C-alpha positions as YAML, in Angstrom:
chain: A
units: angstrom
residues:
- id: 1
  name: UNK
  ca: [99.60, 9.90, 71.53]
- id: 2
  name: UNK
  ca: [99.74, 6.18, 72.33]
- id: 3
  name: UNK
  ca: [96.73, 4.89, 74.25]
- id: 4
  name: UNK
  ca: [96.54, 1.92, 76.61]
- id: 5
  name: UNK
  ca: [93.49, 0.35, 78.26]
- id: 6
  name: UNK
  ca: [93.91, 0.02, 82.01]
- id: 7
  name: UNK
  ca: [93.55, -3.12, 84.14]
- id: 8
  name: UNK
  ca: [90.50, -2.72, 86.38]
- id: 9
  name: UNK
  ca: [89.70, -5.78, 88.47]
- id: 10
  name: UNK
  ca: [85.99, -6.50, 88.49]
- id: 11
  name: UNK
  ca: [85.28, -4.22, 85.53]
- id: 12
  name: UNK
  ca: [87.55, -4.54, 82.50]
- id: 13
  name: UNK
  ca: [87.27, -8.25, 81.78]
- id: 14
  name: UNK
  ca: [87.67, -10.11, 78.49]
- id: 15
  name: UNK
  ca: [84.18, -9.14, 77.24]
- id: 16
  name: UNK
  ca: [84.66, -5.45, 77.87]
- id: 17
  name: UNK
  ca: [88.18, -5.49, 76.40]
- id: 18
  name: UNK
  ca: [86.67, -7.08, 73.32]
- id: 19
  name: UNK
  ca: [83.96, -4.41, 73.03]
- id: 20
  name: UNK
  ca: [86.25, -1.45, 73.61]
- id: 21
  name: UNK
  ca: [89.04, -2.62, 71.32]
- id: 22
  name: UNK
  ca: [86.52, -3.29, 68.56]
- id: 23
  name: UNK
  ca: [85.43, 0.35, 68.85]
- id: 24
  name: UNK
  ca: [89.06, 1.34, 68.17]
- id: 25
  name: UNK
  ca: [91.78, 3.74, 69.21]
- id: 26
  name: UNK
  ca: [93.41, 1.51, 71.84]
- id: 27
  name: UNK
  ca: [96.98, 0.38, 71.10]
- id: 28
  name: UNK
  ca: [97.39, -2.16, 73.93]
- id: 29
  name: UNK
  ca: [95.52, -3.52, 76.95]
- id: 30
  name: UNK
  ca: [96.62, -4.71, 80.36]
- id: 31
  name: UNK
  ca: [94.35, -7.38, 81.82]
- id: 32
  name: UNK
  ca: [93.03, -7.38, 85.39]
- id: 33
  name: UNK
  ca: [95.47, -8.80, 87.92]
- id: 34
  name: UNK
  ca: [96.17, -12.47, 88.56]
- id: 35
  name: UNK
  ca: [96.72, -12.88, 92.30]
- id: 36
  name: UNK
  ca: [99.77, -14.96, 93.27]
- id: 37
  name: UNK
  ca: [99.73, -16.13, 96.88]
- id: 38
  name: UNK
  ca: [102.35, -18.81, 97.47]
- id: 39
  name: UNK
  ca: [101.46, -21.42, 94.86]
- id: 40
  name: UNK
  ca: [102.34, -22.14, 91.25]
- id: 41
  name: UNK
  ca: [99.07, -21.54, 89.43]
- id: 42
  name: UNK
  ca: [97.86, -23.98, 86.77]
- id: 43
  name: UNK
  ca: [97.67, -22.70, 83.22]
- id: 44
  name: UNK
  ca: [93.86, -22.73, 83.32]
- id: 45
  name: UNK
  ca: [93.88, -19.91, 85.88]
- id: 46
  name: UNK
  ca: [95.86, -17.67, 83.55]
- id: 47
  name: UNK
  ca: [93.66, -18.44, 80.55]
- id: 48
  name: UNK
  ca: [90.46, -17.99, 82.58]
- id: 49
  name: UNK
  ca: [91.42, -14.46, 83.58]
- id: 50
  name: UNK
  ca: [93.13, -13.64, 80.27]
- id: 51
  name: UNK
  ca: [91.32, -15.67, 77.56]
- id: 52
  name: UNK
  ca: [93.31, -13.78, 74.94]
- id: 53
  name: UNK
  ca: [96.20, -16.12, 75.83]
- id: 54
  name: UNK
  ca: [94.36, -18.71, 73.72]
- id: 55
  name: UNK
  ca: [94.57, -16.35, 70.74]
- id: 56
  name: UNK
  ca: [98.25, -15.32, 70.63]
- id: 57
  name: UNK
  ca: [97.72, -12.67, 73.32]
- id: 58
  name: UNK
  ca: [95.37, -10.62, 71.17]
- id: 59
  name: UNK
  ca: [91.78, -9.43, 71.52]
- id: 60
  name: UNK
  ca: [89.42, -10.46, 68.69]
- id: 61
  name: UNK
  ca: [90.13, -7.03, 67.19]
- id: 62
  name: UNK
  ca: [93.86, -7.82, 67.15]
- id: 63
  name: UNK
  ca: [94.94, -5.56, 70.03]
- id: 64
  name: UNK
  ca: [97.79, -6.98, 72.20]
- id: 65
  name: UNK
  ca: [96.97, -7.84, 75.83]
- id: 66
  name: UNK
  ca: [99.60, -7.82, 78.57]
- id: 67
  name: UNK
  ca: [98.86, -10.09, 81.56]
- id: 68
  name: UNK
  ca: [99.31, -8.66, 85.07]
- id: 69
  name: UNK
  ca: [100.58, -10.46, 88.18]
- id: 70
  name: UNK
  ca: [100.10, -9.27, 91.74]
- id: 71
  name: UNK
  ca: [101.84, -10.57, 94.84]
- id: 72
  name: UNK
  ca: [104.71, -9.92, 97.24]
- id: 73
  name: UNK
  ca: [106.90, -13.04, 97.07]
- id: 74
  name: UNK
  ca: [109.68, -12.61, 94.45]
- id: 75
  name: UNK
  ca: [110.32, -16.35, 94.09]
- id: 76
  name: UNK
  ca: [106.67, -17.30, 93.70]
- id: 77
  name: UNK
  ca: [106.00, -14.44, 91.30]
- id: 78
  name: UNK
  ca: [109.00, -15.45, 89.21]
- id: 79
  name: UNK
  ca: [107.82, -19.07, 88.98]
- id: 80
  name: UNK
  ca: [104.36, -17.99, 87.91]
- id: 81
  name: UNK
  ca: [105.76, -15.46, 85.46]
- id: 82
  name: UNK
  ca: [107.81, -18.22, 83.81]
- id: 83
  name: UNK
  ca: [104.70, -20.37, 83.38]
- id: 84
  name: UNK
  ca: [102.68, -17.40, 82.14]
- id: 85
  name: UNK
  ca: [105.38, -16.46, 79.62]
- id: 86
  name: UNK
  ca: [104.98, -19.89, 78.04]
- id: 87
  name: UNK
  ca: [101.39, -19.04, 77.13]
- id: 88
  name: UNK
  ca: [102.41, -16.17, 74.86]
- id: 89
  name: UNK
  ca: [101.15, -12.93, 76.44]
- id: 90
  name: UNK
  ca: [102.06, -9.59, 74.92]
- id: 91
  name: UNK
  ca: [104.22, -9.04, 77.99]
- id: 92
  name: UNK
  ca: [103.91, -9.36, 81.77]
- id: 93
  name: UNK
  ca: [102.94, -6.45, 83.99]
- id: 94
  name: UNK
  ca: [103.44, -6.24, 87.78]
- id: 95
  name: UNK
  ca: [100.87, -4.63, 90.04]
- id: 96
  name: UNK
  ca: [102.21, -2.20, 92.65]
- id: 97
  name: UNK
  ca: [99.14, 0.01, 92.74]
- id: 98
  name: UNK
  ca: [95.99, -1.86, 93.81]
- id: 99
  name: UNK
  ca: [94.42, 0.15, 96.68]
- id: 100
  name: UNK
  ca: [92.03, -2.55, 97.96]
- id: 101
  name: UNK
  ca: [92.33, -3.05, 101.72]
- id: 102
  name: UNK
  ca: [92.14, -6.83, 101.52]
- id: 103
  name: UNK
  ca: [95.06, -6.83, 99.07]
- id: 104
  name: UNK
  ca: [97.12, -4.32, 101.06]
- id: 105
  name: UNK
  ca: [96.60, -6.22, 104.34]
- id: 106
  name: UNK
  ca: [98.41, -9.16, 102.75]
- id: 107
  name: UNK
  ca: [101.30, -6.98, 101.57]
- id: 108
  name: UNK
  ca: [100.29, -6.77, 97.92]
- id: 109
  name: UNK
  ca: [99.45, -3.99, 95.50]
- id: 110
  name: UNK
  ca: [100.01, -0.46, 96.78]
- id: 111
  name: UNK
  ca: [101.30, -1.73, 100.15]
- id: 112
  name: UNK
  ca: [104.59, -2.51, 98.41]
- id: 113
  name: UNK
  ca: [105.15, 1.19, 97.72]
- id: 114
  name: UNK
  ca: [106.49, 1.49, 101.27]
- id: 115
  name: UNK
  ca: [109.21, -1.05, 100.41]
- id: 116
  name: UNK
  ca: [111.09, 0.00, 97.26]
- id: 117
  name: UNK
  ca: [113.80, -2.60, 97.94]
- id: 118
  name: UNK
  ca: [111.27, -5.44, 97.78]
- id: 119
  name: UNK
  ca: [109.73, -3.95, 94.65]
- id: 120
  name: UNK
  ca: [113.16, -4.04, 93.01]
- id: 121
  name: UNK
  ca: [113.68, -7.67, 94.00]
- id: 122
  name: UNK
  ca: [110.29, -8.65, 92.60]
- id: 123
  name: UNK
  ca: [110.93, -6.98, 89.26]
- id: 124
  name: UNK
  ca: [114.43, -8.46, 89.01]
- id: 125
  name: UNK
  ca: [113.21, -11.97, 89.84]
- id: 126
  name: UNK
  ca: [110.46, -11.82, 87.22]
- id: 127
  name: UNK
  ca: [112.79, -10.33, 84.60]
- id: 128
  name: UNK
  ca: [115.30, -13.16, 85.14]
- id: 129
  name: UNK
  ca: [112.56, -15.80, 85.00]
- id: 130
  name: UNK
  ca: [111.13, -14.97, 81.59]
- id: 131
  name: UNK
  ca: [112.74, -15.02, 78.14]
- id: 132
  name: UNK
  ca: [114.35, -11.78, 77.00]
- id: 133
  name: UNK
  ca: [111.75, -11.13, 74.24]
- id: 134
  name: UNK
  ca: [108.92, -11.11, 76.82]
- id: 135
  name: UNK
  ca: [108.33, -7.51, 77.92]
- id: 136
  name: UNK
  ca: [108.17, -6.86, 81.67]
- id: 137
  name: UNK
  ca: [106.49, -3.68, 82.91]
- id: 138
  name: UNK
  ca: [105.01, -2.35, 86.14]
- id: 139
  name: UNK
  ca: [102.15, -0.17, 87.33]
- id: 140
  name: UNK
  ca: [102.38, 1.89, 90.51]
- id: 141
  name: UNK
  ca: [100.67, 4.74, 92.32]
- id: 142
  name: UNK
  ca: [102.51, 7.82, 93.55]
- id: 143
  name: UNK
  ca: [102.77, 6.19, 96.96]
- id: 144
  name: UNK
  ca: [100.83, 4.68, 99.84]
- id: 145
  name: UNK
  ca: [100.03, 7.58, 102.19]
- id: 146
  name: UNK
  ca: [102.09, 10.20, 100.33]
- id: 147
  name: UNK
  ca: [104.43, 10.46, 97.35]
- id: 148
  name: UNK
  ca: [107.71, 10.73, 99.31]
- id: 149
  name: UNK
  ca: [108.97, 7.39, 97.96]
- id: 150
  name: UNK
  ca: [107.72, 7.67, 94.40]
- id: 151
  name: UNK
  ca: [111.17, 8.22, 92.92]
- id: 152
  name: UNK
  ca: [112.68, 5.39, 94.99]
- id: 153
  name: UNK
  ca: [109.99, 3.01, 93.75]
- id: 154
  name: UNK
  ca: [110.38, 4.07, 90.12]
- id: 155
  name: UNK
  ca: [114.17, 3.74, 90.28]
- id: 156
  name: UNK
  ca: [113.83, 0.28, 91.87]
- id: 157
  name: UNK
  ca: [111.47, -0.80, 89.09]
- id: 158
  name: UNK
  ca: [113.91, 0.45, 86.46]
- id: 159
  name: UNK
  ca: [116.92, -1.15, 88.18]
- id: 160
  name: UNK
  ca: [115.06, -4.45, 88.39]
- id: 161
  name: UNK
  ca: [114.83, -4.57, 84.61]
- id: 162
  name: UNK
  ca: [111.32, -3.38, 83.77]
- id: 163
  name: UNK
  ca: [111.09, -1.80, 80.35]
- id: 164
  name: UNK
  ca: [108.10, 0.43, 81.03]
- id: 165
  name: UNK
  ca: [106.30, 2.03, 83.97]
- id: 166
  name: UNK
  ca: [102.70, 3.20, 84.34]
- id: 167
  name: UNK
  ca: [102.10, 5.74, 87.10]
- id: 168
  name: UNK
  ca: [98.60, 6.29, 88.45]
- id: 169
  name: UNK
  ca: [98.67, 9.94, 89.54]
- id: 170
  name: UNK
  ca: [97.26, 9.40, 93.02]
- id: 171
  name: UNK
  ca: [98.37, 7.72, 96.24]
- id: 172
  name: UNK
  ca: [96.66, 4.77, 97.80]
- id: 173
  name: UNK
  ca: [95.25, 7.17, 100.41]
- id: 174
  name: UNK
  ca: [93.71, 9.25, 97.60]
- id: 175
  name: UNK
  ca: [91.84, 6.21, 96.30]
- id: 176
  name: UNK
  ca: [89.86, 7.25, 93.23]
- id: 177
  name: UNK
  ca: [88.93, 10.73, 94.50]
- id: 178
  name: UNK
  ca: [89.58, 13.59, 92.08]
- id: 179
  name: UNK
  ca: [91.86, 15.18, 91.20]
- id: 180
  name: UNK
  ca: [94.67, 13.14, 89.72]
- id: 181
  name: UNK
  ca: [98.04, 14.86, 90.23]
- id: 182
  name: UNK
  ca: [99.44, 14.53, 86.72]
- id: 183
  name: UNK
  ca: [102.16, 17.09, 87.41]
- id: 184
  name: UNK
  ca: [103.64, 14.75, 90.06]
- id: 185
  name: UNK
  ca: [104.38, 12.18, 87.35]
- id: 186
  name: UNK
  ca: [106.85, 14.57, 85.68]
- id: 187
  name: UNK
  ca: [109.61, 14.12, 88.32]
- id: 188
  name: UNK
  ca: [109.23, 10.34, 88.04]
- id: 189
  name: UNK
  ca: [109.57, 10.54, 84.28]
- id: 190
  name: UNK
  ca: [112.67, 12.71, 84.65]
- id: 191
  name: UNK
  ca: [114.26, 10.29, 87.12]
- id: 192
  name: UNK
  ca: [114.19, 7.16, 84.96]
- id: 193
  name: UNK
  ca: [115.28, 6.30, 81.45]
- id: 194
  name: UNK
  ca: [112.47, 3.85, 80.71]
- id: 195
  name: UNK
  ca: [109.17, 5.03, 79.17]
- id: 196
  name: UNK
  ca: [106.66, 6.35, 81.72]
- id: 197
  name: UNK
  ca: [102.92, 6.24, 81.06]
- id: 198
  name: UNK
  ca: [100.42, 8.55, 82.78]
- id: 199
  name: UNK
  ca: [97.16, 7.22, 84.22]
- id: 200
  name: UNK
  ca: [94.28, 8.54, 86.27]
- id: 201
  name: UNK
  ca: [91.18, 10.71, 85.84]
- id: 202
  name: UNK
  ca: [91.24, 11.01, 82.04]
- id: 203
  name: UNK
  ca: [87.61, 11.43, 81.04]
- id: 204
  name: UNK
  ca: [87.86, 13.60, 77.92]
- id: 205
  name: UNK
  ca: [90.13, 14.69, 75.09]
- id: 206
  name: UNK
  ca: [90.90, 17.85, 77.03]
- id: 207
  name: UNK
  ca: [91.92, 15.74, 80.06]
- id: 208
  name: UNK
  ca: [94.26, 13.70, 77.90]
- id: 209
  name: UNK
  ca: [95.87, 16.83, 76.48]
- id: 210
  name: UNK
  ca: [96.34, 18.42, 79.91]
- id: 211
  name: UNK
  ca: [97.68, 15.15, 81.32]
- id: 212
  name: UNK
  ca: [100.26, 15.00, 78.53]
- id: 213
  name: UNK
  ca: [101.25, 18.63, 79.06]
- id: 214
  name: UNK
  ca: [101.60, 18.33, 82.85]
- id: 215
  name: UNK
  ca: [103.22, 14.89, 83.04]
- id: 216
  name: UNK
  ca: [105.34, 15.10, 79.90]
- id: 217
  name: UNK
  ca: [104.13, 11.61, 78.94]
- id: 218
  name: UNK
  ca: [103.16, 10.95, 75.33]
- id: 219
  name: UNK
  ca: [101.47, 7.67, 76.29]
- id: 220
  name: UNK
  ca: [98.44, 7.62, 78.56]
- id: 221
  name: UNK
  ca: [96.38, 4.82, 80.04]
- id: 222
  name: UNK
  ca: [92.58, 5.10, 79.97]
- id: 223
  name: UNK
  ca: [90.35, 3.41, 82.55]
- id: 224
  name: UNK
  ca: [86.89, 4.47, 83.72]
- id: 225
  name: UNK
  ca: [86.84, 7.32, 81.20]
- id: 226
  name: UNK
  ca: [86.98, 4.82, 78.35]
- id: 227
  name: UNK
  ca: [84.22, 2.73, 79.93]
- id: 228
  name: UNK
  ca: [81.94, 5.75, 80.29]
- id: 229
  name: UNK
  ca: [82.77, 6.96, 76.79]
- id: 230
  name: UNK
  ca: [83.82, 4.11, 74.47]
- id: 231
  name: UNK
  ca: [84.61, 6.63, 71.74]
- id: 232
  name: UNK
  ca: [87.17, 8.47, 73.89]
- id: 233
  name: UNK
  ca: [90.27, 6.79, 72.43]
- id: 234
  name: UNK
  ca: [89.09, 7.43, 68.89]
- id: 235
  name: UNK
  ca: [88.39, 11.06, 69.75]
- id: 236
  name: UNK
  ca: [91.90, 11.51, 71.16]
- id: 237
  name: UNK
  ca: [93.41, 9.92, 68.06]
- id: 238
  name: UNK
  ca: [91.28, 12.14, 65.81]
- id: 239
  name: UNK
  ca: [92.38, 15.25, 67.68]
- id: 240
  name: UNK
  ca: [96.04, 14.25, 67.41]
- id: 241
  name: UNK
  ca: [95.60, 13.87, 63.67]
- id: 242
  name: UNK
  ca: [93.97, 17.28, 63.42]
- id: 243
  name: UNK
  ca: [90.58, 15.86, 62.50]
- id: 244
  name: UNK
  ca: [88.56, 17.03, 65.49]
- id: 245
  name: UNK
  ca: [88.65, 19.73, 68.18]
- id: 246
  name: UNK
  ca: [89.23, 18.88, 71.84]
- id: 247
  name: UNK
  ca: [85.93, 18.40, 73.67]
- id: 248
  name: UNK
  ca: [85.75, 19.60, 77.25]
- id: 249
  name: UNK
  ca: [81.99, 19.79, 77.76]
- id: 250
  name: UNK
  ca: [81.67, 16.23, 79.07]
- id: 251
  name: UNK
  ca: [79.75, 15.08, 76.00]
- id: 252
  name: UNK
  ca: [80.56, 11.45, 75.11]
- id: 253
  name: UNK
  ca: [82.59, 11.11, 71.90]
- id: 254
  name: UNK
  ca: [79.92, 8.90, 70.34]
- id: 255
  name: UNK
  ca: [81.24, 6.43, 67.81]
- id: 256
  name: UNK
  ca: [79.78, 7.62, 64.52]
- id: 257
  name: UNK
  ca: [79.89, 4.22, 62.86]
- id: 258
  name: UNK
  ca: [77.30, 2.90, 65.33]
- id: 259
  name: UNK
  ca: [73.59, 3.24, 64.86]
- id: 260
  name: UNK
  ca: [71.88, 5.37, 67.50]
- id: 261
  name: UNK
  ca: [70.20, 2.32, 69.06]
- id: 262
  name: UNK
  ca: [73.45, 0.33, 69.20]
- id: 263
  name: UNK
  ca: [75.29, 3.23, 70.80]
- id: 264
  name: UNK
  ca: [72.50, 3.67, 73.37]
- id: 265
  name: UNK
  ca: [72.54, -0.01, 74.36]
- id: 266
  name: UNK
  ca: [76.34, -0.05, 74.60]
- id: 267
  name: UNK
  ca: [76.43, 3.07, 76.78]
- id: 268
  name: UNK
  ca: [73.76, 1.60, 79.09]
- id: 269
  name: UNK
  ca: [75.74, -1.63, 79.44]
- id: 270
  name: UNK
  ca: [78.98, 0.20, 80.20]
- id: 271
  name: UNK
  ca: [77.37, 2.60, 82.69]
- id: 272
  name: UNK
  ca: [75.77, -0.34, 84.52]
- id: 273
  name: UNK
  ca: [79.10, -2.15, 84.80]
- id: 274
  name: UNK
  ca: [80.83, 1.03, 85.98]
- id: 275
  name: UNK
  ca: [78.15, 1.65, 88.64]
- id: 276
  name: UNK
  ca: [78.57, -1.90, 89.94]
- id: 277
  name: UNK
  ca: [82.35, -1.46, 89.98]
- id: 278
  name: UNK
  ca: [82.14, 1.83, 91.92]
- id: 279
  name: UNK
  ca: [79.74, 0.22, 94.41]
- id: 280
  name: UNK
  ca: [82.16, -2.65, 95.07]
- id: 281
  name: UNK
  ca: [85.08, -0.23, 95.48]
- id: 282
  name: UNK
  ca: [83.10, 1.87, 97.97]
- id: 283
  name: UNK
  ca: [82.31, -1.22, 100.05]
- id: 284
  name: UNK
  ca: [85.95, -2.33, 100.01]
- id: 285
  name: UNK
  ca: [87.04, 1.01, 101.54]
- id: 286
  name: UNK
  ca: [84.72, 0.68, 104.54]
...
């Protein structure tokens, strides 16, 4: 199973990507979004949000980091993507899934899921603007209020030239409330020829295995589950290699190479950041 680290604005910044990729098990990261709102951003904005751009697009542990753009103007996104591509990211991702009200009010993030045609034009504009070797991917939810347009959005993303699609298994209306509907990713995967990656509500090895079985995806993206349990990716890898049983009791997959004190401090730091993130998300939904 291939494992990606999710973009989570306000939580998974450079420091946390560094910590979690040093622990191990993660194959690639996607950085938190860079908001594009009608201007060509200076290079310093890209490198501030994605400092890995100063190091060949890699975390200090050597894990590739894909930068993510969010906006609704195809021309402006394409211009910014061209500038970003010159900084050497491990690809460019497009955000069609952010559920924040302030973002959606301005037509960005998950709001675009009601306009598959515009999604297709955005992807196509960005794909044309960057060199062929630069990977272009996208991340979406199942829909805005429901999943009736999920296939249309996925097909538009594929037709626009994206080489990969991450699907968060909830709608914007679902927010982050459990459950994640992994089985609803399967029709999306069947509808497109590009690789589809499953995301949402993966907190344990058992979750990852059930997500793979229900979605049919052999690549999953970890978010809050990895923050709460920094050993989760390693535990999934170990299970896939036959070195450890699946754990479904909610016990963190503690990284054995750490001392007990180091692991305790790290878990406290991660839980504090996650609590602050959840608090900000709750306020944004009011």
